[in-house]
C-alpha distance (Angstrom), angle and dihedral (degrees) to the residues before:
residue distance angle dihedral
X1 . . .
X2 3.85 . .
X3 3.81 118.7 .
X4 3.77 112.4 -123.5
X5 3.73 131.0 -152.2
X6 3.80 110.5 -123.4
X7 3.71 123.1 -158.5
X8 3.87 110.1 -166.8
X9 3.80 121.2 -151.0
X10 3.83 122.6 -166.8
X11 3.76 135.2 165.5
X12 3.80 120.0 -147.7
X13 3.78 125.1 -133.3
X14 3.76 134.5 -156.7
X15 3.81 97.1 32.7
X16 3.80 92.6 121.7
X17 3.79 122.4 -101.1
X18 3.78 93.0 -24.2
X19 3.86 125.3 77.1
X20 3.79 125.0 -153.9
X21 3.76 120.4 -151.2
X22 3.75 116.9 -170.1
X23 3.74 136.1 -170.7
X24 3.82 124.7 -151.3
X25 3.77 127.9 -171.3
X26 3.71 130.8 -158.8
X27 3.84 103.0 -140.5
X28 3.79 107.9 -146.2
X29 3.83 92.9 -169.6
X30 3.86 90.9 64.9
X31 3.83 121.9 67.5
X32 3.79 126.4 -176.7
X33 3.75 109.7 -126.1
X34 3.79 96.8 -143.0
X35 3.76 96.5 57.9
X36 3.94 107.7 6.7
X37 3.80 90.3 -122.7
X38 3.77 122.8 140.7
X39 3.74 115.9 -109.5
X40 3.88 123.9 -115.1
X41 3.82 116.3 -137.1
X42 3.80 128.9 -166.6
X43 3.77 110.0 -116.5
X44 3.79 131.3 -172.9
X45 3.81 118.8 -20.2
X46 3.75 126.1 -155.4
X47 3.84 126.4 -157.3
X48 3.84 111.0 -157.8
X49 3.72 143.1 156.6
X50 3.80 103.1 -139.8
X51 3.78 137.7 35.6
X52 3.76 98.3 -130.6
X53 3.79 127.7 140.6
X54 3.80 91.1 -120.1
X55 3.84 91.0 58.5
X56 3.85 91.1 53.1
X57 3.83 92.3 42.5
X58 3.88 87.2 57.4
X59 3.76 91.0 48.6
X60 3.83 96.0 47.1
X61 3.76 98.2 42.6
X62 3.82 96.1 79.0
X63 3.81 89.1 43.7
X64 3.73 91.5 59.4
X65 3.85 88.5 70.0
X66 3.79 91.9 47.2
X67 3.80 90.5 50.5
X68 3.85 91.2 50.2
X69 3.76 97.7 -113.7
X70 3.77 91.4 139.8
X71 3.86 97.5 49.7
X72 3.80 95.5 -83.7
X73 3.81 110.5 135.8
X74 3.86 114.4 -134.0
X75 3.73 137.1 166.0
X76 3.81 89.4 -102.4
X77 3.89 90.1 55.0
X78 3.84 90.1 59.4
X79 3.79 82.2 84.0
X80 3.84 110.2 61.7
X81 3.76 89.4 -166.0
X82 3.85 104.4 72.7
X83 3.79 115.9 156.5
X84 3.77 123.7 -166.5
X85 3.72 107.0 -151.9
X86 3.81 127.6 -165.3
X87 3.76 138.9 155.9
X88 3.80 88.7 -93.7
X89 3.76 94.2 -100.5
X90 3.76 103.5 173.2
X91 3.90 97.5 -130.7
X92 3.85 91.3 49.2
X93 3.78 94.0 46.4
X94 3.86 91.4 48.1
X95 3.81 92.3 50.3
X96 3.75 91.9 48.2
X97 3.78 90.8 50.9
X98 3.92 90.1 48.3
X99 3.77 96.3 49.1
X100 3.78 102.1 35.5
X101 3.75 101.0 32.0
X102 3.80 97.4 119.5
X103 3.89 96.6 42.0
X104 3.74 131.9 87.8
X105 3.73 88.6 -112.7
X106 3.76 115.2 119.3
X107 3.68 126.1 -150.5
X108 3.84 120.2 -148.3
């Protein structure tokens, strides 16, 4: 079984008029000595006032370069099995499919 890099995406609720969408990444190149688990790091964070696909598309567009979608080689792309995982919020899933549709990145 191949280990996969998972990038988690989640939008917060009930913070007032502003939403916060966070990305977290399980870094497979860093291992905690005490339990041999891979560490989880906070990634980019977006503050926004709506939950529309266009907002997420604007957030994910610059990330497509970082993730190597346009032929740029990065540490994350050393793993050809990257998964973007969310709670299936429709706007997030639509934006992921729009931005990452030609890559090997899978959305769950």
